[in-house]
C-alpha positions, 0 to 999 in steps of 0.5 A: 505491479510488483511483489512488496513485502512492506508492512506499510479499511469495515465501513470505509463508507462512513467514518471508516470505523474499523469495528465490523468484523472485530465485533466482540473483540476483547482489548488487546495489549500493545506490542511493546507498549504499556497501554491497551488498545481497545480494538472495538473503538479504533476508527480509520480516517482519511485526514487528521484535523486541519492545521492553523499555525506556522512551524519552522521545522519538523523532524520526521523519522523513515525506517530506511534511508531513501535508496534513490529520489529518481523513482523512475530508477529505484523506487521504494517507500522511503524515497517516495514519502520524501518525494511526494512533497517535492515533485507533483503527478498528472493525477492525484490520490486524495486522502479518501483514496480517491483519484482526481486530475491535478496537473492535468486540469481535466481529461477527455475520452473521445473514445475508450482507447484515447485519453486527451489531457489538458495541462493545468496552466501557471505551473512552474518548476523550482527553477522558475520555469514554466511546465510545458507539454514538452515536459510532461511528454518527456516525463511520460516517455521516460517512465515508460522506458523499458526497465524503468520502475513503471514501464508496465504501466505503460503496456497498453499504450500505443502512442503519446503525443503533444497535440496542442500548446498545453495538451497531451494525446495518449492512445491505447491498444485496448482500453485501460481503466487503471492507466489514470490511476497509474497517473495518480502514482509514479508513472504521473510524475512530471519532471524538468526535462532540462534538469533531468537531462543536465544531471544525467545519470547522477539525478537522484543521488545525494548532492542533487537538486530535484527537477520538480513543481511542488510545495517543497524543494529537495535542499540537502541530501546528506548520505547517511545522516539526513534529507531535508526539504524547504518550503518553495516560496515561490511555489504556484499553489497554496503555501505550506505551514511548515517551513522545513522538514528534515528526515532521518532514519531509524529502525525498530527500537531506535525509532521509537526511542527518538519518538518518545523522547521528542527527538522526532516529531512523527513518522508513518510507521511502516509497522503498526507494531511501532504505533502499538509500542507508542500507544499511550505515550505522553506528547504523541498522537496516533492516527489510524487511516485506510490502506490497501495493505493486508497480512496473507498466507501464499501457498507455494509450488511445493505442493503442501496446500495445492488441495483447495480444500485443505486451503479452505479448512485451513482458512476456517480454522485460523484464529484471526482475532487472536493474530491480531491481538497477540501480534499486532496489538489490536491494530489490525482487523480480521479480514476476509480479501486479500487487499485492504478496503483502502483500495475502494477508491470508487463504488465503496458501497458495493466493495463494502457489502461484498466484503460482508459476504465473504465466507470461510475467514472467521475472526475466531473459529467456533465449533462448527467452523472446525467441524466443517474444516475437518470435513474438508480434510477428510475429503481432499484429493490431495491432502499432504502426506507430511508437515506443511512447511510454514516460512517467516523470519522472526519479527514478532507479527510473522512469528505470531502468524506462523504459530497460529498456522500451526495451531490450526493445522493441528486443530484439523489433524495436519501437522505444521513446521515453521521455517525461520529465515533472518529478516534480511533473507525474508524478502527473497521469498517473494521474487526467488522461486528457489528460496521458497522451495522448501516451503509450502506457505509463505507468512506474507505482507503485502499492498497495491499501489493503487485504489482499486481492487483489481490491481491485486487480483491479476496475481491470480491469472493463469500463468502469472509469475505471482501465482504460485499456487497455480490456480487456473481458471478461464472465467476468472482470466476473462473477467479480470481482462474485461475489468481492467478494460471497463472505463466505468466505475459501476461496471468495474466494480461489478466484475471486481466482486465476481472476481473476489468471489471467485478468488476466495472461493478457491483460496488462492491466497488465505487473507488474515488481516487488513493493516491500516496506515499508522500516523504517529506525530507530536501532539502540537501537530496535525494536518496530514493525511492518516491514509496510505495516500501519504505515499503519494499525495503532498503530506507535508503540505498539510502539516503544521501546528494545531493552534494559530 
């Protein structure tokens, strides 16, 4: 998985109520809005009520123009939010974040290193040609090519072959529990080979069509203006209620204004602050769903937080509830792990119970927490001898977090110093060691693309380029390897819980809050998922009018 800084949940088990860690929380004021958000009543639901009526055209907002609609060469949430309605995958991520077979009608595992996929019959591409096993094998091999966005998902694959008219067999060097989850993502996209090869290097650029089989066709991309998808009348599956979706893009206040004035009908907000700014506005519904996204502090190589006792002390002293209310309008939940509960795509009861056992991450620290934190600072073997430098940009939420970190450090007798960079430079902290050479901790936004927590914890493996603080543990490395190979969900969940606890005890990262997916939509429309599944599920196919 790659580092991502996108701002994209606690009883997912039942109604997914966002109350467990917010118990006793006050009412937060919306960031930029006039209404208030009662965080004790906020619920996370994977879907919105079903639509009943047809709609001719829906205007939908993105925060950026897609860089490409070839997700092999240039991934990105904007392009993915469009293309997931046009292209289909071998497996499908469901609104509740579970995974099931899709273009692969069924799977068979004759042994733990072999996966046999039987392909769905009757699937046609938008040009009318049938999907074949040759198209599927071509697509998989294209995704696996070195340099392609999904190539790392195929690291354990030894061979892929067509073994029947509707059958693909994949063999592995070692068991890979996450591979079918990757096939519910971009590694499972199925393309019409003839059309991709015909387009060549222009595939996925403005002026080109798609090569897919989904409920919508790509009918227009006017660079700098809009992308339009139109209902595929010959779609092999169920016909969508909405005929056309026109995507435009704007950021911050321009996006909020478009939704407020009715110039746009909806958006999946990259930042919950967008939803907070629109809360209570006439003509707008808001829905919040499970996501893997979190806010966290990531210690860097510089060393100010090298001592785990100092990291534990900071975690104990951090006012997560205050951050949620002041920085995010009450729309994030104080959280003790570095991955959101949208990752609980299986064994949810197990993960929910384990989350409640996480310690040293209070929503609001009390006197006992502060006293314990001060004691950790006193006994620390490698306490910082100067200010701990906090890296951030000037966006509201991150600045609130940075100031909360500085305040927490002051409470426990340490000094913090904030280094603010322009938003355009902020992303460099993630991928460039030199860019973060002068900071001790990064105020970070993070999500994983798979509904499995193990997709996050490999970032703390010994020697991982994402393990900035240099955490080392042979038992941790062994358990991660075992979990990645455990095909049985129950067995894998038990291993992940142990991994999570070790990660938490060492405070490799310092979790702050989990962020829900925020769907903002015209109050006459309904149907699409409210969860993070919208990036991989054909959400527009469920979109329509509330009334028939």
